C-alpha positions as MATLAB code, in Angstrom:
seq = 'MNSILAEDLLNQMIPPLKVTDSTEKAARWLEEFHVGQLPVLDDRQYRGLVTESDLLDREGVECLLGSLALNYTDVHVQHDQHFYNIIELAVQNKIQLVPVLDAQHEYLGVVTVSDTLAAFGKVPVATGQQGIIVLAMEERDYSLTQISRYVEENNAKIMSAHVAQDEHDPYRIRLTLKLNTPNITRIIATLERFGYSITAQFSGTGEVSEDEQERYNALLRYLSI';
ca = [
      -6.231  -63.563  -68.945;
      -5.458  -66.223  -66.308;
      -7.616  -65.876  -63.260;
      -5.607  -67.711  -60.693;
      -7.055  -67.158  -57.196;
      -5.534  -67.274  -53.763;
      -7.329  -70.605  -52.944;
      -5.553  -72.189  -56.022;
      -2.136  -71.478  -54.566;
      -2.460  -72.579  -50.922;
       0.837  -74.096  -49.706;
      -0.031  -77.201  -47.575;
       3.560  -77.648  -46.373;
       3.542  -74.575  -44.019;
       1.498  -75.082  -40.883;
      -0.006  -72.349  -38.664;
       0.887  -71.920  -35.004;
      -1.692  -71.553  -32.202;
      -1.942  -68.836  -29.571;
      -1.362  -71.653  -26.976;
       1.963  -72.557  -28.598;
       5.312  -71.428  -26.970;
       7.755  -68.856  -28.424;
      10.303  -71.698  -28.380;
       8.122  -73.830  -30.652;
       7.642  -70.797  -32.995;
      11.417  -70.225  -33.206;
      11.923  -73.948  -34.010;
       9.279  -73.915  -36.739;
      10.531  -70.771  -38.417;
      13.910  -72.454  -38.710;
      12.478  -75.798  -39.797;
      10.333  -74.432  -42.536;
      12.910  -71.760  -43.616;
      10.471  -68.840  -43.358;
      10.554  -65.411  -41.754;
       6.928  -65.421  -40.563;
       4.243  -67.897  -39.580;
       0.537  -67.330  -39.019;
      -0.895  -67.568  -35.505;
      -4.446  -68.828  -34.910;
      -6.991  -68.664  -32.097;
      -9.080  -71.685  -32.929;
      -9.732  -71.034  -36.654;
      -9.461  -67.233  -36.374;
      -6.347  -65.576  -37.804;
      -4.534  -63.348  -35.158;
      -1.485  -62.189  -37.019;
       2.080  -63.230  -38.043;
       4.846  -64.045  -35.644;
       8.263  -63.043  -36.974;
      11.882  -63.674  -36.117;
      12.170  -60.158  -34.694;
       9.181  -60.789  -32.351;
      10.989  -63.814  -31.021;
      14.402  -62.037  -30.638;
      12.660  -59.490  -28.405;
      11.744  -62.269  -26.123;
      14.867  -64.340  -26.354;
      15.477  -66.352  -23.212;
      11.959  -65.684  -21.933;
       9.582  -68.573  -22.479;
       5.960  -67.468  -23.099;
       2.879  -68.302  -25.151;
       2.249  -66.645  -28.491;
      -1.054  -65.363  -27.273;
       0.727  -63.001  -24.893;
       2.702  -61.348  -27.750;
       1.354  -58.177  -29.509;
       1.384  -59.751  -32.994;
       1.659  -57.577  -36.157;
       0.087  -58.113  -39.594;
      -3.355  -58.656  -38.112;
      -4.915  -56.993  -41.140;
      -2.564  -58.477  -43.670;
      -4.417  -61.334  -45.478;
      -6.422  -62.021  -48.594;
      -9.798  -63.636  -49.177;
      -9.827  -67.076  -50.809;
     -11.404  -65.637  -54.024;
      -8.959  -62.745  -54.534;
      -6.622  -62.597  -57.469;
      -3.036  -63.668  -56.923;
      -1.909  -60.149  -57.959;
      -3.165  -58.994  -54.494;
      -0.821  -61.492  -52.809;
       2.223  -60.007  -54.543;
       0.942  -56.437  -53.649;
       0.558  -57.318  -49.954;
       3.922  -59.084  -49.851;
       5.708  -56.140  -51.421;
       4.050  -53.591  -49.215;
       4.749  -55.485  -46.003;
       8.069  -57.121  -46.967;
       6.813  -60.538  -46.040;
       7.180  -63.942  -47.907;
       3.828  -65.481  -47.221;
       0.310  -64.144  -47.043;
      -2.564  -65.797  -44.989;
      -5.770  -66.674  -46.875;
      -9.206  -66.438  -45.203;
     -12.618  -67.799  -46.193;
     -15.864  -65.850  -46.356;
     -16.390  -66.274  -42.613;
     -12.909  -64.865  -42.048;
     -11.638  -68.309  -40.935;
      -8.101  -69.358  -41.819;
      -7.563  -71.561  -44.896;
      -3.766  -71.566  -45.288;
      -0.936  -69.485  -46.614;
       0.320  -68.676  -50.064;
       4.068  -68.093  -50.458;
       5.639  -65.421  -52.683;
       7.653  -68.168  -54.487;
       4.400  -70.050  -55.404;
       2.843  -66.790  -56.618;
       5.854  -66.081  -58.754;
       5.474  -69.478  -60.428;
       1.829  -68.646  -61.067;
       2.792  -65.186  -62.329;
       4.947  -66.782  -64.991;
       1.901  -68.076  -66.790;
       0.363  -64.642  -67.256;
       1.064  -62.455  -70.256;
       2.458  -59.039  -69.493;
       3.622  -56.023  -71.503;
       7.411  -55.809  -71.056;
       8.149  -53.993  -74.298;
      11.260  -55.218  -76.060;
      12.497  -57.165  -73.067;
      12.035  -60.648  -71.558;
      12.480  -61.811  -67.974;
      13.462  -65.265  -66.788;
      13.471  -66.468  -63.160;
      15.665  -69.514  -62.417;
      16.047  -71.616  -59.257;
      19.320  -73.437  -58.539;
      21.632  -74.726  -55.881;
      23.905  -71.907  -54.715;
      26.993  -73.961  -55.651;
      25.766  -74.267  -59.290;
      25.523  -70.464  -59.744;
      27.796  -69.057  -62.470;
      26.621  -65.871  -64.201;
      29.447  -66.264  -66.662;
      28.213  -69.693  -67.754;
      24.633  -68.556  -67.938;
      25.539  -65.416  -69.923;
      27.222  -67.627  -72.437;
      24.070  -69.729  -72.997;
      22.043  -66.572  -73.359;
      24.483  -64.944  -75.824;
      24.565  -68.181  -77.900;
      20.917  -67.312  -78.588;
      21.796  -63.798  -79.857;
      20.588  -62.053  -76.614;
      22.189  -60.158  -73.787;
      21.593  -60.002  -69.969;
      20.693  -56.352  -69.093;
      20.511  -57.043  -65.412;
      20.706  -59.911  -63.073;
      19.469  -60.186  -59.416;
      20.271  -63.037  -56.930;
      18.012  -63.708  -53.910;
      17.983  -66.484  -51.358;
      15.341  -69.116  -51.837;
      12.497  -68.606  -49.254;
      12.427  -72.283  -48.287;
      15.924  -73.591  -48.713;
      19.078  -71.780  -47.497;
      21.277  -73.629  -50.032;
      19.256  -72.601  -53.054;
      18.972  -69.166  -54.855;
      16.538  -67.417  -57.135;
      18.186  -65.700  -60.130;
      16.134  -63.096  -62.059;
      17.458  -62.154  -65.486;
      16.222  -59.162  -67.521;
      17.068  -59.763  -71.190;
      17.219  -57.374  -74.191;
      14.696  -59.395  -76.134;
      11.082  -60.650  -75.638;
      11.929  -63.764  -77.607;
      12.973  -66.038  -74.819;
      11.664  -69.516  -75.932;
      14.999  -70.727  -77.316;
      16.984  -69.221  -74.444;
      14.758  -71.137  -71.972;
      15.115  -74.355  -73.990;
      18.898  -74.008  -73.836;
      18.955  -73.280  -70.149;
      16.712  -76.266  -69.438;
      18.851  -78.499  -71.616;
      21.781  -77.661  -69.271;
      19.835  -78.581  -66.179;
      18.538  -75.088  -65.016;
      15.076  -74.924  -63.554;
      12.877  -72.075  -64.816;
      10.333  -71.003  -62.250;
       8.819  -67.970  -64.037;
       9.073  -66.234  -67.420;
       7.640  -63.001  -68.830;
       7.658  -61.664  -72.312;
       5.763  -58.884  -74.109;
       2.505  -60.210  -75.492;
       0.424  -57.223  -76.493;
      -1.792  -54.867  -74.615;
      -2.427  -55.072  -70.849;
      -4.447  -52.703  -68.671;
      -2.866  -49.889  -66.708;
      -3.869  -51.764  -63.509;
      -2.110  -54.991  -64.638;
       1.011  -53.036  -65.595;
       1.121  -51.481  -62.084;
       0.909  -54.822  -60.455;
       3.618  -56.172  -62.766;
       5.793  -53.204  -61.749;
       5.222  -54.173  -58.094;
       6.427  -57.661  -58.981;
       9.587  -56.244  -60.511;
      10.247  -54.215  -57.330;
       9.890  -57.377  -55.390;
      12.410  -59.199  -57.647;
      14.602  -56.080  -57.250;
      15.272  -55.540  -60.962;
];
């Protein structure tokens, strides 16, 4: 079993804000980094996440982040926690990034859900007689008819499909396909041959524990399939 930890998945591209930063700067960074939340620090101490709705409440009123009553103060993982915990927290709190703290509770960085999904794709799960493929693509390249044709050429069928906006790029989407077969290697090869990017894949590979299956089900809820 892969033991990928939170510290292995830190995203260095998303910076934290400080309590001395302005709400105007926070709004600018949320837009610039295409995220719905950003962590706020007081020195190295994590104080919570600032969200778009926090800033909407203060629209037109310039103030420092330290004066806001920030939410998600208890929503974080330790650096040595398993990446399953990140998915669980993200699903429970409907957020797209989770702060990571060290043993002294000092801030190390964030892990995004999309990075976690990519890590999840390397872990075997029990999906029974089904396979799941997650693709990333430009919105303009999306054609379910075309993708279905490639799947059906490999003697498989799409049982359900779910489209979600990419967390970091408004012009890209994430497409999650649930297929009627766990044998997805040839399907993936075909899709990649036609230029599709596969970010995660799951197929039944034997026994997993009840705990792992529960976490896997939480992932499926996040993907909305």
